[in-house]
C-alpha atoms as an extended CHARMM CRD file, in Angstrom:
* protein
*
       138  EXT
         1         1  MET       CA            263.9530000000      147.1070000000       51.8490000000  PROA      1               0.0000000000
         2         2  LYS       CA            263.6040000000      144.1470000000       49.5500000000  PROA      2               0.0000000000
         3         3  ASP       CA            261.2890000000      144.4490000000       46.5530000000  PROA      3               0.0000000000
         4         4  LYS       CA            258.2950000000      142.1360000000       46.5170000000  PROA      4               0.0000000000
         5         5  ILE       CA            257.4400000000      140.0930000000       43.4710000000  PROA      5               0.0000000000
         6         6  VAL       CA            254.2740000000      141.4200000000       41.8030000000  PROA      6               0.0000000000
         7         7  ILE       CA            251.9050000000      138.7620000000       40.4810000000  PROA      7               0.0000000000
         8         8  MET       CA            249.3570000000      139.8590000000       37.8810000000  PROA      8               0.0000000000
         9         9  GLU       CA            247.8300000000      136.5240000000       36.7640000000  PROA      9               0.0000000000
        10        10  VAL       CA            246.3480000000      133.5790000000       38.6490000000  PROA      10              0.0000000000
        11        11  HSD       CA            248.3570000000      131.1410000000       36.5180000000  PROA      11              0.0000000000
        12        12  SER       CA            251.6390000000      132.7490000000       37.5940000000  PROA      12              0.0000000000
        13        13  LEU       CA            250.3700000000      132.7560000000       41.2080000000  PROA      13              0.0000000000
        14        14  ARG       CA            249.9810000000      128.9690000000       41.0660000000  PROA      14              0.0000000000
        15        15  LYS       CA            253.5050000000      128.5530000000       39.7170000000  PROA      15              0.0000000000
        16        16  PHE       CA            254.9260000000      130.9460000000       42.3070000000  PROA      16              0.0000000000
        17        17  ILE       CA            253.2350000000      129.1980000000       45.2500000000  PROA      17              0.0000000000
        18        18  ASN       CA            254.5440000000      125.8040000000       44.1350000000  PROA      18              0.0000000000
        19        19  LYS       CA            258.1300000000      127.0440000000       43.7840000000  PROA      19              0.0000000000
        20        20  SER       CA            258.8560000000      129.3260000000       46.7130000000  PROA      20              0.0000000000
        21        21  ASN       CA            257.8200000000      130.8580000000       50.0060000000  PROA      21              0.0000000000
        22        22  MET       CA            258.9990000000      134.3480000000       49.1050000000  PROA      22              0.0000000000
        23        23  ASP       CA            256.9970000000      137.4410000000       49.8890000000  PROA      23              0.0000000000
        24        24  PHE       CA            254.8330000000      138.6990000000       47.0370000000  PROA      24              0.0000000000
        25        25  ARG       CA            252.2010000000      141.2450000000       46.1350000000  PROA      25              0.0000000000
        26        26  LEU       CA            249.0530000000      140.5820000000       44.1460000000  PROA      26              0.0000000000
        27        27  LYS       CA            247.9920000000      142.9920000000       41.4440000000  PROA      27              0.0000000000
        28        28  LEU       CA            245.2310000000      141.0460000000       39.7340000000  PROA      28              0.0000000000
        29        29  PRO       CA            243.3090000000      143.3460000000       37.3630000000  PROA      29              0.0000000000
        30        30  PHE       CA            239.8840000000      141.8930000000       38.1760000000  PROA      30              0.0000000000
        31        31  LEU       CA            240.2230000000      142.6330000000       41.9350000000  PROA      31              0.0000000000
        32        32  THR       CA            240.1900000000      145.9070000000       43.7990000000  PROA      32              0.0000000000
        33        33  GLY       CA            243.2420000000      147.0600000000       45.7280000000  PROA      33              0.0000000000
        34        34  ARG       CA            241.7760000000      145.9220000000       49.0480000000  PROA      34              0.0000000000
        35        35  GLU       CA            240.8540000000      142.5170000000       47.6440000000  PROA      35              0.0000000000
        36        36  ASN       CA            244.3940000000      142.0620000000       46.2810000000  PROA      36              0.0000000000
        37        37  ILE       CA            245.8600000000      142.8400000000       49.7120000000  PROA      37              0.0000000000
        38        38  PHE       CA            243.3150000000      140.6020000000       51.4640000000  PROA      38              0.0000000000
        39        39  TYR       CA            244.0080000000      137.5620000000       49.2730000000  PROA      39              0.0000000000
        40        40  ALA       CA            247.7870000000      138.1000000000       49.3240000000  PROA      40              0.0000000000
        41        41  ASN       CA            247.8190000000      138.2660000000       53.1400000000  PROA      41              0.0000000000
        42        42  LYS       CA            245.6440000000      135.1700000000       53.3740000000  PROA      42              0.0000000000
        43        43  ILE       CA            247.9470000000      133.1900000000       51.0770000000  PROA      43              0.0000000000
        44        44  ILE       CA            251.1370000000      134.4050000000       52.8030000000  PROA      44              0.0000000000
        45        45  ARG       CA            249.7220000000      133.5140000000       56.2290000000  PROA      45              0.0000000000
        46        46  ASN       CA            248.8630000000      129.9960000000       55.0550000000  PROA      46              0.0000000000
        47        47  LEU       CA            252.2370000000      129.5380000000       53.3370000000  PROA      47              0.0000000000
        48        48  GLY       CA            253.9690000000      130.2790000000       56.6380000000  PROA      48              0.0000000000
        49        49  THR       CA            251.8500000000      127.8980000000       58.6970000000  PROA      49              0.0000000000
        50        50  CYS       CA            253.8940000000      125.2380000000       60.4580000000  PROA      50              0.0000000000
        51        51  GLY       CA            251.0660000000      123.3640000000       62.1910000000  PROA      51              0.0000000000
        52        52  CYS       CA            252.3890000000      123.9580000000       65.7110000000  PROA      52              0.0000000000
        53        53  PHE       CA            249.0390000000      124.9950000000       67.1660000000  PROA      53              0.0000000000
        54        54  GLU       CA            247.3550000000      121.9020000000       65.7680000000  PROA      54              0.0000000000
        55        55  GLY       CA            250.2700000000      119.8230000000       67.0860000000  PROA      55              0.0000000000
        56        56  LYS       CA            249.6660000000      121.1650000000       70.6000000000  PROA      56              0.0000000000
        57        57  ILE       CA            245.9740000000      120.3540000000       70.3480000000  PROA      57              0.0000000000
        58        58  GLY       CA            246.8020000000      116.8580000000       69.0690000000  PROA      58              0.0000000000
        59        59  ALA       CA            249.1910000000      116.2900000000       71.9800000000  PROA      59              0.0000000000
        60        60  MET       CA            246.5890000000      117.3570000000       74.5270000000  PROA      60              0.0000000000
        61        61  ILE       CA            243.8930000000      115.1850000000       72.9500000000  PROA      61              0.0000000000
        62        62  SER       CA            246.2600000000      112.2100000000       72.9080000000  PROA      62              0.0000000000
        63        63  VAL       CA            247.0470000000      112.6110000000       76.6370000000  PROA      63              0.0000000000
        64        64  ILE       CA            243.3400000000      112.7450000000       77.4600000000  PROA      64              0.0000000000
        65        65  THR       CA            242.7460000000      109.7350000000       75.2240000000  PROA      65              0.0000000000
        66        66  PHE       CA            245.5470000000      107.8240000000       76.9400000000  PROA      66              0.0000000000
        67        67  PHE       CA            244.0770000000      108.2970000000       80.4040000000  PROA      67              0.0000000000
        68        68  VAL       CA            240.5290000000      107.4950000000       79.2330000000  PROA      68              0.0000000000
        69        69  ILE       CA            241.7170000000      104.2710000000       77.5930000000  PROA      69              0.0000000000
        70        70  ARG       CA            243.8000000000      103.4010000000       80.6480000000  PROA      70              0.0000000000
        71        71  GLU       CA            241.0100000000      103.9660000000       83.1780000000  PROA      71              0.0000000000
        72        72  VAL       CA            237.9700000000      102.7720000000       81.2390000000  PROA      72              0.0000000000
        73        73  PHE       CA            239.3310000000       99.8270000000       79.2670000000  PROA      73              0.0000000000
        74        74  LYS       CA            242.2440000000       98.8060000000       81.5240000000  PROA      74              0.0000000000
        75        75  ALA       CA            244.2620000000       98.3300000000       78.3630000000  PROA      75              0.0000000000
        76        76  ASN       CA            247.8250000000       97.0490000000       78.1490000000  PROA      76              0.0000000000
        77        77  PHE       CA            250.3510000000       99.4540000000       76.6950000000  PROA      77              0.0000000000
        78        78  PRO       CA            253.7180000000       98.8100000000       75.0280000000  PROA      78              0.0000000000
        79        79  PHE       CA            255.8150000000      100.0120000000       77.9930000000  PROA      79              0.0000000000
        80        80  ASN       CA            255.5610000000       99.1160000000       81.6720000000  PROA      80              0.0000000000
        81        81  HSD       CA            256.2010000000      102.6310000000       82.9390000000  PROA      81              0.0000000000
        82        82  ILE       CA            253.3690000000      105.1570000000       82.5040000000  PROA      82              0.0000000000
        83        83  VAL       CA            255.6950000000      108.0460000000       81.5460000000  PROA      83              0.0000000000
        84        84  PHE       CA            256.9650000000      106.2470000000       78.4320000000  PROA      84              0.0000000000
        85        85  ASN       CA            253.4280000000      105.4070000000       77.3550000000  PROA      85              0.0000000000
        86        86  VAL       CA            252.2700000000      109.0180000000       77.8170000000  PROA      86              0.0000000000
        87        87  LEU       CA            255.2910000000      110.2870000000       75.8660000000  PROA      87              0.0000000000
        88        88  LEU       CA            254.5150000000      107.8530000000       73.0580000000  PROA      88              0.0000000000
        89        89  PHE       CA            250.9280000000      109.1090000000       72.8770000000  PROA      89              0.0000000000
        90        90  VAL       CA            252.0440000000      112.7550000000       73.0140000000  PROA      90              0.0000000000
        91        91  PHE       CA            254.5530000000      112.2010000000       70.2290000000  PROA      91              0.0000000000
        92        92  VAL       CA            252.0210000000      110.4940000000       67.9560000000  PROA      92              0.0000000000
        93        93  GLY       CA            249.3640000000      113.1150000000       68.7190000000  PROA      93              0.0000000000
        94        94  ALA       CA            251.7330000000      116.0300000000       68.0950000000  PROA      94              0.0000000000
        95        95  ILE       CA            252.9830000000      114.6200000000       64.7920000000  PROA      95              0.0000000000
        96        96  GLY       CA            249.4100000000      113.8790000000       63.6940000000  PROA      96              0.0000000000
        97        97  GLY       CA            248.2250000000      117.3630000000       64.6590000000  PROA      97              0.0000000000
        98        98  LYS       CA            251.1370000000      119.0170000000       62.8860000000  PROA      98              0.0000000000
        99        99  PHE       CA            250.4430000000      117.0090000000       59.7330000000  PROA      99              0.0000000000
       100       100  ILE       CA            246.7460000000      117.9390000000       59.8630000000  PROA      100             0.0000000000
       101       101  GLY       CA            247.6400000000      121.6270000000       60.3190000000  PROA      101             0.0000000000
       102       102  LYS       CA            249.9690000000      121.6670000000       57.3250000000  PROA      102             0.0000000000
       103       103  MET       CA            247.4570000000      119.8220000000       55.1430000000  PROA      103             0.0000000000
       104       104  TYR       CA            244.7160000000      122.2490000000       56.2040000000  PROA      104             0.0000000000
       105       105  SER       CA            246.8340000000      125.2390000000       55.1580000000  PROA      105             0.0000000000
       106       106  LYS       CA            247.6840000000      123.6230000000       51.7940000000  PROA      106             0.0000000000
       107       107  ILE       CA            244.0060000000      122.9220000000       51.1450000000  PROA      107             0.0000000000
       108       108  THR       CA            243.1170000000      126.4900000000       52.1360000000  PROA      108             0.0000000000
       109       109  ILE       CA            245.6580000000      127.8820000000       49.6560000000  PROA      109             0.0000000000
       110       110  ARG       CA            244.2890000000      125.6280000000       46.9230000000  PROA      110             0.0000000000
       111       111  ILE       CA            240.7380000000      126.8340000000       47.6710000000  PROA      111             0.0000000000
       112       112  ILE       CA            241.8250000000      130.4960000000       47.5600000000  PROA      112             0.0000000000
       113       113  VAL       CA            243.6360000000      130.0780000000       44.2420000000  PROA      113             0.0000000000
       114       114  THR       CA            240.6670000000      128.1950000000       42.7480000000  PROA      114             0.0000000000
       115       115  ARG       CA            238.3410000000      130.9670000000       43.9050000000  PROA      115             0.0000000000
       116       116  LEU       CA            240.6010000000      133.5740000000       42.2920000000  PROA      116             0.0000000000
       117       117  SER       CA            240.7230000000      131.5360000000       39.0860000000  PROA      117             0.0000000000
       118       118  ARG       CA            236.9300000000      131.4420000000       38.9470000000  PROA      118             0.0000000000
       119       119  LYS       CA            236.7420000000      135.1910000000       39.5230000000  PROA      119             0.0000000000
       120       120  GLU       CA            239.2260000000      135.7140000000       36.7060000000  PROA      120             0.0000000000
       121       121  LYS       CA            237.1780000000      133.5660000000       34.3200000000  PROA      121             0.0000000000
       122       122  LEU       CA            233.9800000000      135.3910000000       35.2730000000  PROA      122             0.0000000000
       123       123  SER       CA            235.5560000000      138.7950000000       34.7080000000  PROA      123             0.0000000000
       124       124  LYS       CA            236.8850000000      137.7110000000       31.3070000000  PROA      124             0.0000000000
       125       125  ALA       CA            233.4760000000      136.3080000000       30.3580000000  PROA      125             0.0000000000
       126       126  SER       CA            231.6610000000      139.4810000000       31.4130000000  PROA      126             0.0000000000
       127       127  LEU       CA            234.0380000000      141.6270000000       29.3500000000  PROA      127             0.0000000000
       128       128  SER       CA            234.0600000000      139.3680000000       26.2940000000  PROA      128             0.0000000000
       129       129  HSD       CA            230.8440000000      140.8630000000       24.8860000000  PROA      129             0.0000000000
       130       130  LEU       CA            232.5770000000      144.2530000000       24.7040000000  PROA      130             0.0000000000
       131       131  GLU       CA            235.1510000000      142.8050000000       22.3160000000  PROA      131             0.0000000000
       132       132  ASP       CA            232.4940000000      141.2610000000       20.0710000000  PROA      132             0.0000000000
       133       133  LYS       CA            232.3730000000      143.1090000000       16.7400000000  PROA      133             0.0000000000
       134       134  ASN       CA            228.7670000000      142.0860000000       16.0410000000  PROA      134             0.0000000000
       135       135  PHE       CA            227.4010000000      143.3120000000       19.3610000000  PROA      135             0.0000000000
       136       136  ASN       CA            224.8160000000      146.0770000000       18.9780000000  PROA      136             0.0000000000
       137       137  TYR       CA            225.4170000000      148.8550000000       21.5360000000  PROA      137             0.0000000000
       138       138  GLU       CA            222.2040000000      150.7750000000       20.7690000000  PROA      138             0.0000000000
């Protein structure tokens, strides 16, 4: 069994996400064990997203759009044969859907890492008064 890389800081998590798609484990000190597993699984799932589901949805929407445009507007299309026109719409819809799916997963990862960064800053700020020498504990 291959060892997973253990990430203990949000800054190193950002660097790791930008460089590779390897499997990793979070061990952030300001999160509980369950929260570390939850966020790691969420990030890994979004790193592995290929956008295929969104591509399928885009293809289906483009086919429906093609027939609505054809029947309602009686529009002229680039090719004379209907099959080529439908394939063109399916191709454009699938590529567009796949692109949207990949962008959505990248944005989701960025949101998760930003949320973790904020939690880290809050935990450091809440513990900073304990390090203050002039703080009165009585």
